[in-house]
A tleap script that builds the chain and sets N, CA, C and O, in Angstrom:
source leaprc.protein.ff14SB
mol = sequence {
  NMET LYS THR ASN VAL SER THR LEU LEU ARG
  GLU PHE PRO ARG VAL ARG GLN ALA ALA LEU
  ALA GLY GLU GLU VAL ILE ILE VAL THR ARG
  GLU GLY ASP LEU ARG LEU THR ALA VAL ALA
  CYS SER GLY GLY SER ILE LEU GLY SER ARG
  LYS ASP ARG ILE ARG PHE THR ASP ASP ARG
  LEU ASP GLU PRO THR LEU LEU GLU ASN GLU
  TRP SER PRO SER CLEU
}
set mol.1.N position { 6.536 24.086 -1.173 }
set mol.1.CA position { 5.616 24.826 -1.919 }
set mol.1.C position { 4.346 24.977 -1.063 }
set mol.1.O position { 3.895 24.019 -0.434 }
set mol.2.N position { 3.790 26.167 -1.051 }
set mol.2.CA position { 2.566 26.431 -0.322 }
set mol.2.C position { 1.467 26.686 -1.338 }
set mol.2.O position { 1.669 27.377 -2.337 }
set mol.3.N position { 0.280 26.105 -1.060 }
set mol.3.CA position { -0.860 26.292 -1.977 }
set mol.3.C position { -2.121 26.274 -1.136 }
set mol.3.O position { -2.093 25.955 0.052 }
set mol.4.N position { -3.232 26.622 -1.777 }
set mol.4.CA position { -4.517 26.484 -1.122 }
set mol.4.C position { -5.364 25.465 -1.828 }
set mol.4.O position { -4.936 24.902 -2.835 }
set mol.5.N position { -6.544 25.211 -1.337 }
set mol.5.CA position { -7.373 24.122 -1.917 }
set mol.5.C position { -7.782 24.443 -3.341 }
set mol.5.O position { -7.781 23.569 -4.208 }
set mol.6.N position { -8.134 25.702 -3.581 }
set mol.6.CA position { -8.553 26.120 -4.956 }
set mol.6.C position { -7.443 25.882 -5.959 }
set mol.6.O position { -7.666 25.328 -7.036 }
set mol.7.N position { -6.239 26.311 -5.590 }
set mol.7.CA position { -5.099 26.120 -6.509 }
set mol.7.C position { -4.778 24.666 -6.677 }
set mol.7.O position { -4.416 24.210 -7.762 }
set mol.8.N position { -4.917 23.919 -5.559 }
set mol.8.CA position { -4.654 22.462 -5.616 }
set mol.8.C position { -5.577 21.808 -6.681 }
set mol.8.O position { -5.119 21.004 -7.493 }
set mol.9.N position { -6.859 22.161 -6.661 }
set mol.9.CA position { -7.801 21.594 -7.577 }
set mol.9.C position { -7.554 22.051 -8.990 }
set mol.9.O position { -7.680 21.256 -9.921 }
set mol.10.N position { -7.203 23.322 -9.182 }
set mol.10.CA position { -6.991 23.827 -10.500 }
set mol.10.C position { -5.677 23.342 -11.142 }
set mol.10.O position { -5.624 23.068 -12.341 }
set mol.11.N position { -4.641 23.246 -10.335 }
set mol.11.CA position { -3.291 22.924 -10.859 }
set mol.11.C position { -2.802 21.637 -10.221 }
set mol.11.O position { -1.631 21.560 -9.850 }
set mol.12.N position { -3.646 20.621 -10.076 }
set mol.12.CA position { -3.212 19.402 -9.422 }
set mol.12.C position { -2.000 18.739 -10.084 }
set mol.12.O position { -1.128 18.270 -9.353 }
set mol.13.N position { -1.883 18.665 -11.437 }
set mol.13.CA position { -0.700 18.018 -11.975 }
set mol.13.C position { 0.608 18.699 -11.555 }
set mol.13.O position { 1.612 18.018 -11.346 }
set mol.14.N position { 0.611 19.988 -11.433 }
set mol.14.CA position { 1.860 20.660 -11.037 }
set mol.14.C position { 2.163 20.428 -9.553 }
set mol.14.O position { 3.326 20.276 -9.180 }
set mol.15.N position { 1.148 20.398 -8.721 }
set mol.15.CA position { 1.311 20.151 -7.273 }
set mol.15.C position { 1.752 18.679 -7.096 }
set mol.15.O position { 2.643 18.392 -6.297 }
set mol.16.N position { 1.136 17.768 -7.831 }
set mol.16.CA position { 1.458 16.370 -7.711 }
set mol.16.C position { 2.940 16.107 -8.128 }
set mol.16.O position { 3.630 15.332 -7.467 }
set mol.17.N position { 3.412 16.733 -9.195 }
set mol.17.CA position { 4.765 16.582 -9.625 }
set mol.17.C position { 5.750 17.109 -8.589 }
set mol.17.O position { 6.834 16.551 -8.420 }
set mol.18.N position { 5.372 18.192 -7.887 }
set mol.18.CA position { 6.201 18.715 -6.834 }
set mol.18.C position { 6.321 17.751 -5.704 }
set mol.18.O position { 7.404 17.565 -5.150 }
set mol.19.N position { 5.200 17.120 -5.342 }
set mol.19.CA position { 5.228 16.151 -4.240 }
set mol.19.C position { 6.015 14.897 -4.642 }
set mol.19.O position { 6.792 14.373 -3.844 }
set mol.20.N position { 5.820 14.421 -5.867 }
set mol.20.CA position { 6.589 13.251 -6.344 }
set mol.20.C position { 8.088 13.537 -6.437 }
set mol.20.O position { 8.885 12.607 -6.315 }
set mol.21.N position { 8.502 14.794 -6.649 }
set mol.21.CA position { 9.897 15.167 -6.707 }
set mol.21.C position { 10.494 15.284 -5.329 }
set mol.21.O position { 11.694 15.533 -5.213 }
set mol.22.N position { 9.700 15.114 -4.256 }
set mol.22.CA position { 10.211 15.180 -2.904 }
set mol.22.C position { 10.086 16.575 -2.234 }
set mol.22.O position { 10.548 16.797 -1.115 }
set mol.23.N position { 9.451 17.481 -2.962 }
set mol.23.CA position { 9.281 18.804 -2.410 }
set mol.23.C position { 8.144 18.754 -1.369 }
set mol.23.O position { 7.158 18.038 -1.545 }
set mol.24.N position { 8.304 19.513 -0.305 }
set mol.24.CA position { 7.251 19.558 0.755 }
set mol.24.C position { 6.147 20.486 0.239 }
set mol.24.O position { 6.383 21.645 -0.103 }
set mol.25.N position { 4.929 19.924 0.198 }
set mol.25.CA position { 3.760 20.695 -0.268 }
set mol.25.C position { 2.834 20.924 0.968 }
set mol.25.O position { 2.400 19.975 1.621 }
set mol.26.N position { 2.563 22.186 1.249 }
set mol.26.CA position { 1.687 22.579 2.347 }
set mol.26.C position { 0.439 23.161 1.708 }
set mol.26.O position { 0.499 24.086 0.898 }
set mol.27.N position { -0.750 22.562 2.115 }
set mol.27.CA position { -2.018 23.031 1.654 }
set mol.27.C position { -2.632 23.847 2.775 }
set mol.27.O position { -2.905 23.305 3.846 }
set mol.28.N position { -2.855 25.123 2.560 }
set mol.28.CA position { -3.391 26.013 3.620 }
set mol.28.C position { -4.935 25.961 3.520 }
set mol.28.O position { -5.508 26.266 2.474 }
set mol.29.N position { -5.593 25.567 4.633 }
set mol.29.CA position { -7.044 25.545 4.676 }
set mol.29.C position { -7.515 26.360 5.900 }
set mol.29.O position { -6.716 26.775 6.740 }
set mol.30.N position { -8.822 26.569 5.965 }
set mol.30.CA position { -9.371 27.321 7.129 }
set mol.30.C position { -9.195 26.572 8.433 }
set mol.30.O position { -8.963 27.164 9.487 }
set mol.31.N position { -9.310 25.247 8.339 }
set mol.31.CA position { -9.262 24.430 9.514 }
set mol.31.C position { -7.845 24.166 10.021 }
set mol.31.O position { -7.637 23.853 11.193 }
set mol.32.N position { -6.871 24.299 9.110 }
set mol.32.CA position { -5.498 24.059 9.457 }
set mol.32.C position { -4.700 23.681 8.211 }
set mol.32.O position { -5.283 23.458 7.150 }
set mol.33.N position { -3.413 23.608 8.326 }
set mol.33.CA position { -2.556 23.291 7.241 }
set mol.33.C position { -2.435 21.798 7.039 }
set mol.33.O position { -2.472 21.053 8.019 }
set mol.34.N position { -2.295 21.338 5.840 }
set mol.34.CA position { -2.158 19.930 5.481 }
set mol.34.C position { -0.885 19.771 4.730 }
set mol.34.O position { -0.490 20.635 3.947 }
set mol.35.N position { -0.225 18.637 4.974 }
set mol.35.CA position { 1.039 18.314 4.271 }
set mol.35.C position { 0.795 17.184 3.311 }
set mol.35.O position { 0.280 16.128 3.679 }
set mol.36.N position { 1.179 17.424 2.049 }
set mol.36.CA position { 1.021 16.405 0.994 }
set mol.36.C position { 2.375 15.774 0.754 }
set mol.36.O position { 3.339 16.467 0.429 }
set mol.37.N position { 2.453 14.458 0.914 }
set mol.37.CA position { 3.716 13.720 0.664 }
set mol.37.C position { 3.432 12.580 -0.322 }
set mol.37.O position { 2.290 12.164 -0.517 }
set mol.38.N position { 4.487 12.106 -0.916 }
set mol.38.CA position { 4.399 10.952 -1.827 }
set mol.38.C position { 4.956 9.726 -1.213 }
set mol.38.O position { 5.963 9.816 -0.511 }
set mol.39.N position { 4.361 8.552 -1.429 }
set mol.39.CA position { 4.862 7.287 -0.989 }
set mol.39.C position { 5.560 6.593 -2.142 }
set mol.39.O position { 5.043 6.543 -3.258 }
set mol.40.N position { 6.735 6.060 -1.863 }
set mol.40.CA position { 7.557 5.436 -2.877 }
set mol.40.C position { 6.813 4.223 -3.495 }
set mol.40.O position { 6.171 3.446 -2.788 }
set mol.41.N position { 6.916 4.095 -4.771 }
set mol.41.CA position { 6.303 2.996 -5.488 }
set mol.41.C position { 6.987 1.659 -5.177 }
set mol.41.O position { 8.214 1.559 -5.208 }
set mol.42.N position { 6.170 0.622 -4.874 }
set mol.42.CA position { 6.737 -0.650 -4.518 }
set mol.42.C position { 7.066 -1.524 -5.722 }
set mol.42.O position { 7.760 -2.525 -5.546 }
set mol.43.N position { 6.600 -1.201 -6.968 }
set mol.43.CA position { 6.905 -2.010 -8.153 }
set mol.43.C position { 5.707 -2.858 -8.537 }
set mol.43.O position { 5.658 -3.349 -9.665 }
set mol.44.N position { 4.746 -3.051 -7.659 }
set mol.44.CA position { 3.564 -3.868 -7.973 }
set mol.44.C position { 2.735 -3.233 -9.071 }
set mol.44.O position { 2.136 -3.939 -9.883 }
set mol.45.N position { 2.691 -1.916 -9.109 }
set mol.45.CA position { 1.881 -1.238 -10.121 }
set mol.45.C position { 2.473 -1.411 -11.560 }
set mol.45.O position { 1.755 -1.334 -12.557 }
set mol.46.N position { 3.759 -1.639 -11.614 }
set mol.46.CA position { 4.398 -1.888 -12.914 }
set mol.46.C position { 3.871 -3.155 -13.533 }
set mol.46.O position { 3.708 -3.221 -14.751 }
set mol.47.N position { 3.602 -4.154 -12.739 }
set mol.47.CA position { 3.194 -5.421 -13.219 }
set mol.47.C position { 1.711 -5.428 -13.582 }
set mol.47.O position { 1.281 -6.261 -14.381 }
set mol.48.N position { 0.945 -4.546 -13.029 }
set mol.48.CA position { -0.495 -4.416 -13.330 }
set mol.48.C position { -1.249 -5.637 -12.975 }
set mol.48.O position { -1.089 -6.188 -11.886 }
set mol.49.N position { -2.108 -6.089 -13.918 }
set mol.49.CA position { -2.999 -7.228 -13.637 }
set mol.49.C position { -2.196 -8.566 -13.632 }
set mol.49.O position { -2.735 -9.586 -13.204 }
set mol.50.N position { -1.005 -8.577 -14.070 }
set mol.50.CA position { -0.168 -9.822 -14.090 }
set mol.50.C position { 0.567 -9.972 -12.818 }
set mol.50.O position { 1.381 -10.890 -12.712 }
set mol.51.N position { 0.353 -9.149 -11.841 }
set mol.51.CA position { 1.145 -9.155 -10.578 }
set mol.51.C position { 1.068 -10.501 -9.863 }
set mol.51.O position { 2.068 -10.952 -9.305 }
set mol.52.N position { -0.113 -11.162 -9.867 }
set mol.52.CA position { -0.227 -12.401 -9.104 }
set mol.52.C position { 0.243 -13.599 -9.949 }
set mol.52.O position { 0.317 -14.702 -9.409 }
set mol.53.N position { 0.561 -13.444 -11.228 }
set mol.53.CA position { 0.970 -14.552 -12.065 }
set mol.53.C position { 2.495 -14.584 -12.272 }
set mol.53.O position { 2.999 -15.553 -12.839 }
set mol.54.N position { 3.213 -13.606 -11.851 }
set mol.54.CA position { 4.693 -13.572 -12.027 }
set mol.54.C position { 5.401 -13.930 -10.735 }
set mol.54.O position { 5.131 -13.363 -9.677 }
set mol.55.N position { 6.287 -14.857 -10.842 }
set mol.55.CA position { 7.040 -15.242 -9.601 }
set mol.55.C position { 8.469 -14.661 -9.777 }
set mol.55.O position { 9.054 -14.659 -10.860 }
set mol.56.N position { 8.971 -14.181 -8.645 }
set mol.56.CA position { 10.348 -13.723 -8.632 }
set mol.56.C position { 11.193 -14.823 -7.965 }
set mol.56.O position { 10.915 -15.273 -6.853 }
set mol.57.N position { 12.223 -15.225 -8.693 }
set mol.57.CA position { 13.060 -16.301 -8.190 }
set mol.57.C position { 14.476 -15.814 -8.146 }
set mol.57.O position { 14.788 -14.766 -8.713 }
set mol.58.N position { 15.333 -16.541 -7.493 }
set mol.58.CA position { 16.755 -16.247 -7.385 }
set mol.58.C position { 17.508 -16.982 -8.507 }
set mol.58.O position { 18.234 -17.942 -8.249 }
set mol.59.N position { 17.326 -16.520 -9.746 }
set mol.59.CA position { 17.950 -17.206 -10.872 }
set mol.59.C position { 19.430 -16.859 -10.889 }
set mol.59.O position { 19.816 -15.698 -10.751 }
set mol.60.N position { 20.218 -17.850 -11.055 }
set mol.60.CA position { 21.678 -17.640 -11.169 }
set mol.60.C position { 22.014 -17.751 -12.680 }
set mol.60.O position { 22.024 -18.839 -13.256 }
set mol.61.N position { 22.275 -16.636 -13.261 }
set mol.61.CA position { 22.543 -16.582 -14.707 }
set mol.61.C position { 23.916 -17.097 -15.090 }
set mol.61.O position { 24.174 -17.294 -16.278 }
set mol.62.N position { 24.794 -17.320 -14.155 }
set mol.62.CA position { 26.120 -17.819 -14.436 }
set mol.62.C position { 26.228 -19.346 -14.330 }
set mol.62.O position { 27.305 -19.925 -14.470 }
set mol.63.N position { 25.103 -19.957 -14.084 }
set mol.63.CA position { 25.089 -21.459 -13.998 }
set mol.63.C position { 24.196 -22.012 -15.091 }
set mol.63.O position { 23.352 -21.285 -15.614 }
set mol.64.N position { 24.359 -23.305 -15.460 }
set mol.64.CA position { 23.509 -23.875 -16.494 }
set mol.64.C position { 22.047 -23.898 -16.037 }
set mol.64.O position { 21.751 -23.992 -14.846 }
set mol.65.N position { 21.162 -23.810 -16.998 }
set mol.65.CA position { 19.736 -23.789 -16.677 }
set mol.65.C position { 19.098 -25.169 -16.849 }
set mol.65.O position { 17.996 -25.395 -16.351 }
set mol.66.N position { 19.753 -26.078 -17.529 }
set mol.66.CA position { 19.281 -27.439 -17.702 }
set mol.66.C position { 20.094 -28.411 -16.898 }
set mol.66.O position { 21.268 -28.151 -16.632 }
set mol.67.N position { 19.522 -29.513 -16.504 }
set mol.67.CA position { 20.255 -30.573 -15.870 }
set mol.67.C position { 21.151 -31.229 -16.896 }
set mol.67.O position { 20.878 -31.155 -18.095 }
set mol.68.N position { 22.228 -31.877 -16.442 }
set mol.68.CA position { 23.177 -32.512 -17.365 }
set mol.68.C position { 22.500 -33.546 -18.286 }
set mol.68.O position { 22.797 -33.605 -19.479 }
set mol.69.N position { 21.597 -34.350 -17.730 }
set mol.69.CA position { 20.978 -35.377 -18.562 }
set mol.69.C position { 19.947 -34.773 -19.571 }
set mol.69.O position { 19.565 -35.443 -20.530 }
set mol.70.N position { 19.516 -33.546 -19.352 }
set mol.70.CA position { 18.576 -32.952 -20.314 }
set mol.70.C position { 19.319 -32.187 -21.432 }
set mol.70.O position { 18.702 -31.788 -22.420 }
set mol.71.N position { 20.590 -31.990 -21.282 }
set mol.71.CA position { 21.347 -31.211 -22.242 }
set mol.71.C position { 21.939 -32.127 -23.285 }
set mol.71.O position { 22.667 -33.056 -22.935 }
set mol.72.N position { 21.657 -31.903 -24.546 }
set mol.72.CA position { 22.237 -32.691 -25.627 }
set mol.72.C position { 22.580 -31.745 -26.781 }
set mol.72.O position { 21.674 -31.241 -27.445 }
set mol.73.N position { 23.866 -31.496 -27.033 }
set mol.73.CA position { 24.246 -30.621 -28.093 }
set mol.73.C position { 23.945 -31.240 -29.450 }
set mol.73.O position { 24.080 -32.448 -29.644 }
set mol.74.N position { 23.553 -30.423 -30.345 }
set mol.74.CA position { 23.263 -30.909 -31.692 }
set mol.74.C position { 23.477 -29.762 -32.708 }
set mol.74.O position { 23.437 -28.582 -32.359 }
set mol.75.N position { 23.694 -30.142 -33.921 }
set mol.75.CA position { 23.838 -29.142 -35.008 }
set mol.75.C position { 22.696 -29.200 -35.968 }
set mol.75.O position { 22.660 -28.435 -36.932 }
savepdb mol mol.pdb
quit
């Protein structure tokens, strides 16, 4: 997609969606052409302010989560 600075400012949501979709966006200026690209999201923004409080571990869901001496069945 080719656009100029005025159109970029007026229709930024449409241009941004094109860049996020992987389309090459060229912005034509007097000084030269600029290329707008999107960087893939790393997942940190999904966590927001809780990013530093959440730990990712290698949990094995097919194994027991308690030690044998901590497990006591009851009804």
